[in-house]
Phi, psi and omega in degrees: 000125178288147175289130165266121182276124179269144171267168176301324178294321175303315181293315174311309181294324177291325176291316179296327179282352181088001178283329180242162171230153177262144171221150181288134179273182178298318175275127180301347181266004182243143173236126177275143180245133179226143172288120183293323182292305178269341182082004185289131171293121182270319184160196179218159177249134172260124184256097179286318168199187190293334184263355183227122180229140182229118177264131177244115181276141177301132183291340176272353180280123172242116185299133183285161184315312183302326176288316178296322185293321182294313172305312182290343181267354180293141178262173180304327179300316177302311184293320183287335185262021181282003183277355179286159177288165180308000000 
């Protein structure tokens, strides 16, 4: 199975929907992302400053089917309202 690469917007929607959780990293500018269901490390977000965030997905992480199904089920309203803060 090929890895599906997630975007920062995908991550934000999955955190808001409760499927992923954020944890503070060792560096105060990093947030670690974990899958709530499996506890698997998904990747981390580097917060350079308030206008710039970069998501780095764990190379070994393959989003499970329920994550893909959730992303595919989001409507335009969820995607368009993504400008909100975490």
